[in-house]
C-alpha positions as CSV (number, residue, x, y, z in Angstrom):
1,M,27.3,7.4,65.6
2,I,26.4,7.4,61.9
3,R,22.9,8.5,60.8
4,E,21.7,7.3,57.4
5,T,20.5,10.5,55.8
6,I,19.8,12.1,52.4
7,V,22.2,14.9,51.6
8,T,21.1,17.6,49.3
9,T,23.5,19.9,47.5
10,Q,23.3,22.4,44.7
11,S,25.6,23.1,41.8
12,A,26.8,26.6,40.9
13,A,24.3,26.4,38.0
14,G,21.5,25.8,40.6
15,E,20.9,22.1,39.9
16,A,19.8,20.2,43.0
17,H,21.5,16.9,43.7
18,V,20.0,14.3,46.1
19,A,22.1,11.5,47.5
20,P,21.9,9.0,50.4
21,M,24.9,9.3,52.8
22,G,25.9,8.2,56.2
23,A,26.5,11.4,58.3
24,T,28.7,10.9,61.3
25,V,27.6,12.9,64.2
26,V,30.4,15.2,65.6
27,D,30.4,18.0,68.1
28,G,28.2,20.8,66.6
29,G,27.4,19.0,63.3
30,Y,28.4,16.2,61.0
31,L,31.4,14.6,59.2
32,L,30.5,13.9,55.6
33,Q,32.8,11.7,53.5
34,P,31.6,11.5,49.9
35,F,33.6,9.1,47.6
36,R,35.5,10.5,44.6
37,P,34.1,11.0,42.0
38,S,30.7,12.3,42.9
39,R,28.4,15.3,42.3
40,T,27.9,15.6,46.1
41,L,31.7,16.0,46.5
42,D,31.9,18.6,43.7
43,N,28.9,20.6,45.0
44,L,30.0,20.5,48.6
45,A,33.6,21.5,47.8
46,A,32.4,24.4,45.6
47,G,29.4,25.7,47.6
48,R,30.6,24.8,51.1
49,V,26.9,24.2,52.2
50,C,24.4,21.4,52.1
51,V,21.4,20.0,53.9
52,V,21.3,16.8,55.9
53,N,17.7,15.5,55.4
54,F,16.0,13.0,57.7
55,S,13.4,10.8,55.9
56,D,11.6,7.6,56.5
57,D,10.7,7.2,52.8
58,A,12.6,4.1,51.8
59,R,12.0,4.9,48.1
60,I,14.4,7.9,48.3
61,F,17.3,5.7,49.5
62,A,16.6,3.0,47.0
63,G,15.7,5.3,44.1
64,C,18.9,7.3,44.4
65,I,21.1,4.1,44.5
66,T,19.3,2.4,41.7
67,G,18.5,5.3,39.4
68,R,14.9,4.1,39.3
69,H,13.6,7.5,40.3
70,R,15.6,10.7,40.2
71,S,13.1,13.6,40.6
72,W,12.9,14.1,44.3
73,P,11.4,17.6,44.8
74,T,13.5,20.1,46.7
75,L,12.9,23.5,48.2
76,P,15.3,26.4,49.1
77,A,16.9,26.0,52.5
78,T,15.5,28.2,55.2
79,R,18.8,30.0,56.2
80,L,21.6,28.9,53.9
81,K,21.8,30.6,50.5
82,G,22.7,28.1,47.8
83,A,21.3,25.1,49.7
84,V,18.2,23.1,49.1
85,R,16.3,20.6,51.2
86,L,14.0,17.7,50.4
87,A,10.4,18.9,50.1
88,Q,9.2,15.7,51.7
89,C,11.4,15.1,54.7
90,L,10.6,14.7,58.4
91,A,13.3,17.2,59.4
92,H,16.5,18.7,58.1
93,D,19.8,20.3,59.3
94,E,21.4,23.0,57.2
95,V,25.1,22.8,57.5
96,E,28.2,24.7,56.3
97,V,31.7,23.3,55.8
98,A,33.9,24.4,58.7
99,R,36.9,22.6,57.3
100,M,37.9,20.0,54.7
101,E,40.6,17.3,54.9
102,D,41.5,16.2,51.4
103,D,41.9,12.5,50.6
104,P,42.3,10.7,47.2
105,T,39.3,8.4,47.9
106,R,37.0,10.1,50.5
107,P,37.7,13.7,51.5
108,R,36.4,14.6,54.9
109,F,34.1,17.6,55.3
110,F,33.6,18.7,58.9
111,C,30.3,20.6,58.9
112,R,28.7,22.9,61.4
113,T,24.9,22.9,61.9
114,V,23.5,26.4,61.5
115,H,19.8,25.6,61.4
116,R,17.6,22.7,62.3
117,E,13.9,22.4,61.4
118,T,11.2,19.8,61.9
119,H,8.4,19.3,59.3
120,A,6.5,16.2,60.2
121,P,6.3,13.8,63.2
122,F,8.3,10.7,63.3
123,L,5.7,8.0,63.7
124,G,7.9,5.0,64.6
125,L,10.4,2.6,63.2
126,N,9.6,0.2,60.4
127,R,11.8,-2.8,59.9
128,A,11.2,-2.8,56.2
129,T,12.5,0.7,55.9
130,A,15.6,-0.3,57.7
131,A,16.0,-3.3,55.4
132,V,15.7,-1.2,52.3
133,V,18.3,1.2,53.6
134,E,20.7,-1.7,54.3
135,G,19.8,-3.2,50.9
136,A,20.6,0.1,49.3
137,I,24.0,0.2,50.9
138,L,24.6,-3.4,49.8
139,V,23.5,-2.6,46.2
140,S,25.9,0.4,46.2
141,R,28.7,-2.0,46.8
142,L,27.8,-4.8,44.3
143,H,31.1,-4.3,42.5
144,L,33.0,-5.0,45.7
145,M,31.1,-8.2,46.9
146,D,30.8,-11.8,45.7
147,S,27.4,-12.9,44.6
148,D,27.0,-15.5,47.4
149,R,27.3,-12.8,50.1
150,V,24.9,-10.5,48.3
151,D,22.4,-13.4,48.1
152,R,22.7,-14.2,51.8
153,E,22.3,-10.6,52.9
154,M,19.4,-9.9,50.5
155,N,17.6,-13.1,51.6
156,Y,18.0,-12.1,55.3
157,L,16.8,-8.5,54.6
158,S,13.8,-9.9,52.7
159,I,12.4,-11.3,55.9
160,A,11.7,-7.8,57.2
161,I,10.2,-6.8,53.8
162,E,7.8,-9.8,53.9
163,K,6.7,-9.2,57.4
164,T,6.5,-5.4,57.7
165,A,6.6,-3.6,54.4
166,G,3.9,-1.3,53.1
167,P,3.6,-0.3,49.4
168,A,6.5,2.2,49.4
169,E,8.9,-0.2,51.0
170,R,7.9,-3.0,48.6
171,E,8.4,-0.7,45.6
172,A,11.8,0.4,46.9
173,W,12.8,-3.3,47.5
174,D,11.7,-4.2,44.0
175,W,14.0,-1.5,42.6
176,L,16.9,-3.0,44.6
177,C,16.2,-6.6,43.5
178,E,16.0,-5.5,39.9
179,T,19.3,-3.7,40.2
180,V,21.0,-6.8,41.6
181,A,19.5,-8.9,38.7
182,D,20.7,-6.3,36.2
183,H,24.2,-6.3,37.7
184,R,24.4,-10.1,37.5
185,A,23.2,-10.0,33.8
186,R,26.0,-7.5,32.9
187,V,28.6,-9.5,34.8
188,V,27.7,-12.7,33.0
189,S,27.6,-11.1,29.6
């Protein structure tokens, strides 16, 4: 099972990095597979710790993918030195790398959970949040997909936005739509 999460890492200089990532649940923790090149990969390889954050704020997923918002506040992790967590998350798992398998495209980090903490209640599912997460994944792959497929999938996802979105989900969706339009404008130019 893959959980759509926000992974937070920290550089050796103490700079926090926030990135959406599918975390595969494995016995005792998670398998994380960041693409090369990425700051998450560099920070995880160097520091060997990170935090897997659970959030229902669609803006974090969309903001990280689109670059529309980059200052997501973090706090020091509870147990792991050199790790940070999202200040506004429902829960988080602090993990350390047990082993790494190198790969030219996506190294595999097998991480062991050392601490789990809950900060706020989960108040239910929102289809618009799920649509934004799917849209963010789609937008992260614009360079790999043809425009007709992108249009079909964005149109389908927009149904959930129209029916169930609140202000946060609408703002996140707008960021995604603007990024698709910007991508198209660059491709045509």
